[in-house]
N, C-alpha and C positions, 0 to 999 in steps of 0.2 A: 527467544521467546517473545511473542508479540503481546503488548499490553495496551489498554485504552490510553489514548493521548500520545502514543508513540508515532513519530514521523517514519513513513515507509516509502519505498519506491516500488513501482510495478516492474517486474521482470519483463524484458522484451525478447522477441524471437529473432530479431535481426541485429547483427553487430553494428555498433555505431548509432543505433536508433535511440532517440532521447527517451529517458525513463520518467514517466509522470510521477510526481510526488504528492503525498497526501498524509492525513492524520487518521489513525484508527479511532473510530467513534464507538464501536462495540464489537464484541466477539460472539459468534454463534457456532459452537461446535467446531467443525472443520472450516468454517467460513469467517470472514472478517468484513465488517462494514467500514468503508473508507470514505472520508470527505476529501476529495481531490482539490488541489490548489486552484483549479478553474471553477470551483464552486459546486460541481455535481457530486452526487453520492452514489456509490455502488457497493454491492456485496460480491466479494471475490474469494477464491480458495486461499487458505493460508500459504500454500506452496507458490502462489503467483506473486507474492510480495516479499520484500526483504527490508530490514531496518535501513533507513537512510543514514549515511555517514556524512556529516558536514565538517569541513575543515575550520 
């Protein structure tokens, strides 16, 4: 379950492709607003991101 402030990774279509990471800034029904590490913000579907797991 996604929550505001949670770190997430964008799912990629290609094996081995780097997954951008960001922070959930708000939730909009089936969409999530993410502030990415590179500074830009986007709204994506909940299915296109997964919680980031850091060691």
